[in-house]
C-alpha positions as CSV (number, residue, x, y, z in Angstrom):
1,M,173.6,196.5,-83.7
2,H,175.7,198.8,-81.6
3,T,175.2,199.6,-77.9
4,L,175.3,202.8,-75.8
5,A,178.1,201.4,-73.8
6,Q,180.2,201.1,-76.9
7,L,179.3,204.6,-78.0
8,R,180.1,206.1,-74.6
9,S,183.4,204.3,-74.2
10,G,184.8,205.7,-77.4
11,E,185.0,202.2,-78.9
12,L,183.1,203.3,-82.0
13,A,185.3,206.3,-82.8
14,G,185.7,206.8,-86.6
15,I,182.8,204.6,-87.7
16,S,180.8,205.6,-90.7
17,R,177.6,203.7,-89.7
18,L,175.9,203.6,-86.3
19,D,172.9,201.4,-85.5
20,L,171.2,202.0,-82.2
21,S,168.0,200.4,-81.1
22,C,167.7,200.4,-77.3
23,G,164.6,202.3,-76.3
24,L,166.0,205.7,-76.9
25,T,163.7,208.7,-76.2
26,E,166.3,211.2,-77.3
27,L,169.5,211.2,-79.4
28,P,172.5,210.5,-77.2
29,P,174.9,213.5,-77.2
30,E,177.8,211.1,-77.7
31,V,176.7,210.6,-81.3
32,F,178.2,214.0,-82.1
33,T,181.7,212.7,-81.3
34,L,181.3,210.8,-84.6
35,A,180.6,214.0,-86.6
36,D,183.7,213.7,-88.7
37,S,183.0,210.1,-89.9
38,L,179.3,209.3,-89.5
39,E,177.5,208.8,-92.8
40,V,174.7,206.4,-91.9
41,L,172.6,206.7,-88.7
42,N,170.0,204.0,-88.0
43,L,167.8,204.9,-85.1
44,S,165.0,202.4,-86.0
45,G,163.1,200.6,-83.2
46,N,163.3,203.2,-80.5
47,A,160.8,205.6,-78.8
48,L,162.0,208.9,-80.4
49,S,159.6,211.7,-81.2
50,S,162.0,214.5,-82.0
51,L,165.6,215.1,-83.0
52,P,168.0,217.8,-81.7
53,A,168.3,221.2,-83.3
54,D,172.0,220.7,-83.7
55,L,171.7,217.6,-85.8
56,P,173.4,219.4,-88.7
57,R,176.7,219.1,-86.7
58,L,176.8,215.6,-88.3
59,H,178.0,217.3,-91.4
60,K,178.8,214.0,-93.3
61,L,175.5,212.4,-92.6
62,K,174.0,211.0,-95.8
63,V,171.4,208.4,-94.6
64,L,169.0,208.6,-91.6
65,F,166.7,205.7,-90.7
66,C,164.0,206.4,-88.0
67,A,161.5,203.5,-88.6
68,E,159.3,202.3,-85.8
69,N,159.5,205.3,-83.5
70,R,157.0,207.8,-82.3
71,F,157.3,210.7,-84.7
72,T,154.1,212.5,-85.6
73,E,155.9,214.8,-88.0
74,V,159.2,214.7,-89.9
75,P,161.6,217.0,-88.0
76,E,162.3,220.3,-89.8
77,V,165.9,220.1,-88.8
78,L,166.6,217.5,-91.5
79,G,166.3,220.3,-94.1
80,D,169.4,221.9,-92.6
81,C,171.5,218.7,-93.0
82,A,173.7,219.6,-95.9
83,S,174.8,216.1,-97.0
84,L,171.6,214.2,-96.2
85,S,170.1,212.4,-99.2
86,M,168.2,209.4,-97.8
87,V,165.5,209.7,-95.2
88,G,163.4,206.9,-93.7
89,F,160.5,207.2,-91.3
90,K,158.6,204.0,-92.0
91,S,155.9,202.9,-89.4
92,N,155.7,206.0,-87.2
93,Q,152.5,208.1,-86.6
94,L,153.4,210.8,-89.1
95,T,150.6,213.2,-89.9
96,K,152.8,216.0,-91.3
97,L,155.7,216.4,-93.6
98,P,156.8,220.0,-93.4
99,A,158.4,221.5,-96.5
100,A,161.3,222.7,-94.3
101,A,162.1,219.0,-93.4
102,L,163.1,218.2,-97.0
103,P,166.9,218.2,-97.5
104,A,168.2,219.9,-100.6
105,K,170.0,216.7,-101.7
106,L,167.1,214.4,-101.1
107,R,167.4,211.3,-103.2
108,W,165.4,208.6,-101.4
109,L,162.4,209.2,-99.1
110,I,160.6,206.4,-97.2
111,L,157.3,207.3,-95.5
112,T,155.6,203.9,-95.6
113,D,152.9,203.0,-93.1
114,N,152.0,206.4,-91.6
115,E,149.0,208.7,-91.5
116,L,149.9,211.4,-94.0
117,R,147.0,213.0,-95.8
118,E,149.0,215.5,-97.9
119,L,152.5,216.2,-99.2
120,P,154.1,219.6,-99.5
121,G,154.4,221.2,-103.0
122,E,158.1,221.7,-102.3
123,L,158.6,218.0,-102.8
124,G,158.7,218.8,-106.5
125,E,161.6,221.1,-105.9
126,R,164.0,218.3,-105.0
127,P,165.6,217.6,-108.4
128,H,167.7,214.7,-107.1
129,L,164.7,212.6,-105.9
130,Q,164.9,209.1,-107.4
131,K,163.0,206.9,-105.0
132,L,159.8,207.7,-103.1
133,A,157.9,205.2,-100.8
134,L,154.4,206.4,-99.8
135,A,152.5,203.1,-99.4
136,G,150.1,202.7,-96.4
137,N,149.1,206.3,-95.8
138,Q,145.9,208.3,-96.4
139,L,146.9,210.3,-99.4
140,S,144.4,211.1,-102.1
141,Q,146.6,213.3,-104.4
142,L,150.2,214.1,-105.2
143,P,151.5,217.7,-105.5
144,D,151.3,218.7,-109.2
145,S,154.8,220.2,-108.7
146,M,156.1,216.6,-108.7
147,V,155.9,216.8,-112.5
148,Q,159.3,218.4,-112.0
149,C,160.8,215.3,-110.5
150,R,162.5,214.3,-113.7
151,R,164.8,211.8,-112.0
152,L,162.1,209.9,-110.2
153,G,162.6,206.2,-111.0
154,L,160.6,204.4,-108.3
155,L,157.3,205.4,-106.7
156,R,155.3,203.4,-104.3
157,M,151.8,204.9,-103.7
158,S,149.8,201.8,-103.0
159,A,147.4,201.3,-100.1
160,N,146.3,205.0,-100.0
161,R,143.1,206.8,-101.0
162,F,143.7,207.7,-104.6
163,E,140.5,207.8,-106.7
164,Q,142.6,208.8,-109.7
165,I,146.2,208.4,-110.6
166,P,147.8,211.6,-111.8
167,P,148.2,211.3,-115.6
168,W,151.4,213.2,-115.6
169,L,153.1,210.3,-113.9
170,L,153.1,208.4,-117.1
171,D,155.1,211.2,-118.8
172,L,157.9,211.3,-116.3
173,P,161.1,210.4,-118.2
174,N,162.7,208.1,-115.7
175,L,159.8,206.5,-113.9
176,A,160.1,202.7,-114.3
177,W,158.8,201.1,-111.2
178,L,155.3,202.2,-110.1
179,A,153.0,200.6,-107.5
180,V,149.4,201.9,-107.3
181,G,147.4,198.8,-106.0
182,G,145.2,198.9,-103.0
183,N,143.6,202.3,-103.8
184,P,140.0,203.1,-104.6
185,W,141.2,203.6,-108.2
186,G,141.4,199.9,-108.7
187,A,139.5,198.5,-105.8
188,Q,136.6,197.3,-107.8
189,R,138.6,195.0,-110.0
190,E,140.7,193.7,-107.0
191,S,137.6,192.8,-105.2
192,R,136.1,191.0,-108.2
193,V,139.2,189.0,-108.8
194,L,139.4,187.9,-105.2
195,E,135.7,186.9,-105.2
196,Q,135.7,185.1,-108.6
197,S,139.0,183.4,-108.7
198,A,138.9,179.9,-110.1
199,L,142.0,178.7,-108.3
200,P,141.4,175.5,-106.2
201,D,141.9,175.6,-102.5
202,L,144.6,173.5,-100.8
203,D,144.3,172.8,-97.1
204,W,147.3,173.5,-94.9
205,A,146.9,170.1,-93.2
206,A,147.3,168.3,-96.6
207,L,150.9,169.7,-96.8
208,Q,154.1,168.6,-95.3
209,M,156.0,171.9,-94.6
210,G,159.7,172.1,-95.3
211,G,162.5,174.6,-94.9
212,L,162.5,178.3,-95.5
213,L,162.9,179.2,-99.2
214,G,162.9,183.0,-98.7
215,Q,161.0,185.9,-97.4
216,G,160.1,189.4,-98.4
217,A,158.2,192.4,-97.3
218,S,154.8,190.8,-97.6
219,G,155.4,187.2,-96.5
220,V,157.4,184.1,-95.9
221,I,157.9,181.3,-98.4
222,H,158.4,177.7,-97.3
223,A,159.1,174.5,-99.2
224,A,156.2,172.1,-99.0
225,H,155.4,168.5,-100.1
226,W,151.9,167.5,-101.1
227,P,151.7,163.7,-100.7
228,A,148.3,163.4,-102.4
229,G,149.2,165.7,-105.3
230,P,149.9,164.6,-108.9
231,A,153.2,163.0,-109.5
232,D,154.6,166.1,-111.2
233,G,153.1,168.6,-108.8
234,R,154.0,167.4,-105.3
235,E,156.9,169.7,-104.6
236,L,155.5,173.2,-103.9
237,A,156.3,176.6,-102.5
238,V,153.9,178.1,-100.0
239,K,153.8,181.9,-99.4
240,V,152.1,182.9,-96.1
241,F,151.2,186.6,-96.0
242,K,152.1,188.6,-93.0
243,G,148.8,190.5,-93.3
244,E,150.2,194.0,-92.8
245,V,151.0,196.9,-95.1
246,T,154.5,196.7,-96.6
247,S,156.8,198.9,-98.6
248,D,154.9,197.7,-101.7
249,G,151.3,197.9,-100.4
250,W,148.6,195.6,-99.0
251,P,149.2,191.8,-99.2
252,H,145.6,191.4,-100.6
253,S,146.7,193.4,-103.7
254,E,149.5,191.0,-104.3
255,W,147.1,188.2,-103.8
256,A,144.7,189.6,-106.4
257,A,147.4,190.2,-108.9
258,S,148.8,186.7,-108.5
259,L,145.3,185.2,-109.0
260,A,144.7,187.4,-112.1
261,A,148.0,186.6,-113.7
262,G,147.2,183.0,-114.5
263,L,149.8,180.5,-115.7
264,H,152.7,181.3,-118.0
265,P,155.9,179.4,-118.6
266,H,158.1,182.3,-117.3
267,L,155.9,183.4,-114.4
268,I,156.0,182.1,-110.8
269,S,152.2,182.0,-110.6
270,A,149.8,180.8,-108.0
271,S,148.4,177.3,-108.5
272,A,146.1,177.2,-105.4
273,R,144.9,179.2,-102.5
274,L,146.1,178.1,-99.1
275,T,143.3,177.5,-96.6
276,A,143.0,176.5,-93.0
277,H,146.3,178.0,-91.9
278,P,146.6,177.3,-88.1
279,L,146.9,181.0,-87.4
280,G,144.2,182.1,-89.9
281,A,146.8,183.6,-92.2
282,E,146.2,183.9,-96.0
283,G,148.5,182.3,-98.4
284,L,149.2,181.1,-102.0
285,V,150.6,177.9,-103.2
286,M,153.0,177.9,-106.2
287,P,155.1,175.2,-108.0
288,R,158.5,174.9,-106.6
289,I,161.2,176.1,-108.9
290,A,164.0,173.6,-109.6
291,P,167.1,174.1,-107.3
292,E,169.4,174.9,-110.2
293,F,167.7,178.3,-110.4
294,S,168.9,181.2,-108.3
295,T,168.2,184.9,-107.9
296,L,169.9,186.8,-110.7
297,A,170.9,189.9,-108.6
298,G,170.5,191.5,-105.2
299,P,168.2,194.4,-104.5
300,P,169.4,198.0,-104.8
301,S,171.9,199.2,-102.2
302,L,172.0,202.5,-100.3
303,S,174.4,203.9,-103.0
304,S,172.8,202.3,-106.1
305,C,169.3,203.6,-105.0
306,T,167.1,202.2,-107.8
307,R,169.5,199.8,-109.5
308,D,170.2,196.2,-108.5
309,V,173.5,194.9,-107.4
310,Y,174.9,191.9,-109.3
311,P,177.6,189.5,-108.1
312,A,180.9,190.8,-109.5
313,A,181.6,187.6,-111.4
314,T,178.3,187.6,-113.3
315,R,178.8,187.1,-117.0
316,I,176.2,186.5,-119.7
317,D,176.9,185.3,-123.2
318,A,174.9,186.6,-126.2
319,E,172.7,183.5,-126.7
320,V,171.8,183.4,-123.0
321,L,171.0,187.1,-122.9
322,Q,168.7,186.8,-125.8
323,R,166.8,183.8,-124.3
324,M,166.5,185.6,-121.0
325,A,165.3,188.8,-122.6
326,S,162.7,187.0,-124.6
327,G,161.4,185.2,-121.5
328,V,161.0,188.4,-119.5
329,V,159.3,190.1,-122.4
330,D,156.9,187.2,-122.9
331,A,156.0,187.3,-119.2
332,A,155.6,191.1,-119.1
333,R,153.5,191.0,-122.3
334,H,151.3,188.3,-120.8
335,L,150.7,190.4,-117.7
336,H,149.8,193.5,-119.6
337,H,147.4,191.5,-121.7
338,Q,145.8,190.5,-118.5
339,G,145.6,194.2,-117.4
340,I,148.4,193.8,-114.8
341,S,151.4,196.1,-114.2
342,H,154.1,194.2,-112.4
343,G,155.6,197.3,-110.9
344,D,158.9,195.6,-109.8
345,L,160.5,194.3,-113.0
346,Y,164.0,193.9,-111.5
347,A,166.7,191.3,-111.7
348,H,166.3,190.6,-108.0
349,N,162.8,189.2,-108.9
350,L,164.2,186.9,-111.5
351,L,165.4,183.4,-111.1
352,W,167.9,182.0,-113.7
353,N,170.0,178.9,-114.3
354,G,172.8,180.5,-116.3
355,K,171.5,178.9,-119.5
356,G,168.9,181.5,-120.5
357,D,165.9,180.0,-118.7
358,I,164.2,182.6,-116.5
359,W,161.3,182.9,-114.0
360,L,159.7,186.2,-113.0
361,G,158.1,186.3,-109.5
362,D,157.0,188.6,-106.7
363,F,153.7,190.4,-107.3
364,G,154.1,192.6,-104.2
365,A,154.1,195.8,-106.2
366,A,151.7,194.7,-108.9
367,S,148.6,196.7,-109.8
368,L,145.4,195.5,-111.5
369,L,144.5,198.2,-114.0
370,P,140.9,199.2,-114.1
371,E,139.0,198.1,-117.2
372,Q,137.8,201.7,-117.9
373,L,141.3,202.9,-118.7
374,S,141.8,204.1,-122.3
375,R,144.1,202.3,-124.7
376,A,146.5,205.1,-124.4
377,E,146.6,204.9,-120.6
378,R,147.1,201.2,-120.7
379,Q,150.0,201.7,-123.1
380,G,151.4,204.3,-120.8
381,Y,151.6,201.8,-117.9
382,E,153.2,199.3,-120.3
383,R,155.8,201.8,-121.4
384,L,156.9,202.4,-117.8
385,E,157.7,198.7,-117.6
386,V,159.4,198.8,-121.0
387,L,161.8,201.3,-119.4
388,A,162.4,198.9,-116.5
389,F,163.1,196.2,-119.1
390,G,165.5,198.6,-120.8
391,H,167.4,199.0,-117.5
392,L,167.6,195.2,-117.3
393,L,169.0,195.0,-120.8
394,E,171.6,197.7,-119.9
395,E,172.7,195.7,-116.9
396,W,173.0,192.5,-118.9
397,L,174.7,194.1,-121.9
398,S,177.4,195.4,-119.5
399,R,178.1,191.8,-118.7
400,C,178.0,190.5,-122.2
401,P,180.9,191.5,-124.4
402,D,179.5,189.9,-127.6
403,A,175.9,191.1,-127.7
404,P,174.6,191.7,-131.2
405,P,174.0,195.3,-132.3
406,V,170.3,194.8,-132.6
407,V,170.0,194.2,-128.8
408,Q,172.1,197.4,-128.2
409,Q,169.7,199.3,-130.4
410,L,166.7,197.8,-128.7
411,Q,168.0,198.8,-125.3
412,T,168.4,202.4,-126.4
413,A,164.8,202.5,-127.7
414,C,163.5,201.1,-124.5
415,V,165.0,203.8,-122.3
416,S,164.0,206.7,-124.4
417,P,163.3,209.7,-122.1
418,E,160.1,210.3,-124.1
419,P,157.8,207.5,-123.0
420,K,155.6,207.6,-126.1
421,E,158.7,206.8,-128.2
422,R,159.4,203.6,-126.4
423,P,158.2,200.3,-128.1
424,L,155.5,198.2,-126.6
425,F,156.3,194.7,-125.5
426,A,154.9,193.2,-128.7
427,E,157.4,195.2,-130.7
428,V,160.2,194.3,-128.3
429,A,159.4,190.6,-128.7
430,A,159.5,191.0,-132.5
431,A,162.9,192.7,-132.3
432,L,164.2,189.9,-130.2
433,G,162.9,187.3,-132.6
434,S,160.4,185.9,-130.1
435,K,158.0,183.4,-131.4
436,T,155.2,184.5,-129.1
């Protein structure tokens, strides 16, 4: 994090990224001294409610973060910023998104945790849009013009007021990661799963808490030891939910999806509900994955947008690739058989050991599909995830010089721009030679 003193002294001359969080109520004029170099401006965690009319003087600005400020509408001046492609206004008090505020090169828009009731039709006129985060608003419909968003790959519309999900979403050629939980559309099933879960309860006091294993948007995961547990089930992982809306949606939607998923050899599934947390927090208990497993890749970067970032040295041989692919497909097929769309089928949600063994986790973006959906609609949601799997295969094939032609052909089929031409997971499993 930078300071105003550094900015005003000239110490930051020539930097491409500026991070300022110091109670700002207006943009410091000294920011404009960076006009010839500044590409990323992070103003999150201030008290801003407006931006200056001459913001376009920052002619190289590509990324603007304004999370946790006091904006009630997205400033129209953003639409005049020629290079701006990523805009973030998470956790403000937004009630309005003016059409004029949408930059021509808009690629990534984050409006999570606000009070928006509608979106402008002009959003569909931004052909570069790839990633749109709308969770935690008061939206009940999307502009029909968004059918033109042919590059849209990731959409988070959880925790809103959608009674129906627009059917044209399932026809978008590049949409692979969709989160729709926490809406009236699926609320009945979510509630029933939470009420009727057969998972046992496990009291916080019965556990010996260990070190931090990881944390995400929805919660924190700790290692835990259960002294009274069965010999093969004493080493656990405990996820304690933060209890607030995240970029993926409501924690209770993740909770419901985890409960509904059940057990599977390639899923990091819940084995118990956590009870009696000292702060009253909700949580899930899961088996602890062996330490030889690690996350396959990192999440998307500002430049990669919707695609994960792998360590440069990652290499995968053909046999390992096929085992990994079969494991992911088996897990995804199981979820859709249970009426669950994972919504986040990414390498950064996979644990691997380099030998082909794989675990899929993180139900933060998962959606419980209502029972009344038609067979064609269910297959539509499945084919979105087949596209996500196709992207995984593409990433793995680029790191596997000896992959068999059949896998190359399968990857091509999975990423067909015509969703109805993609195979279902049962067909993918057959092509991979899966036994399940």
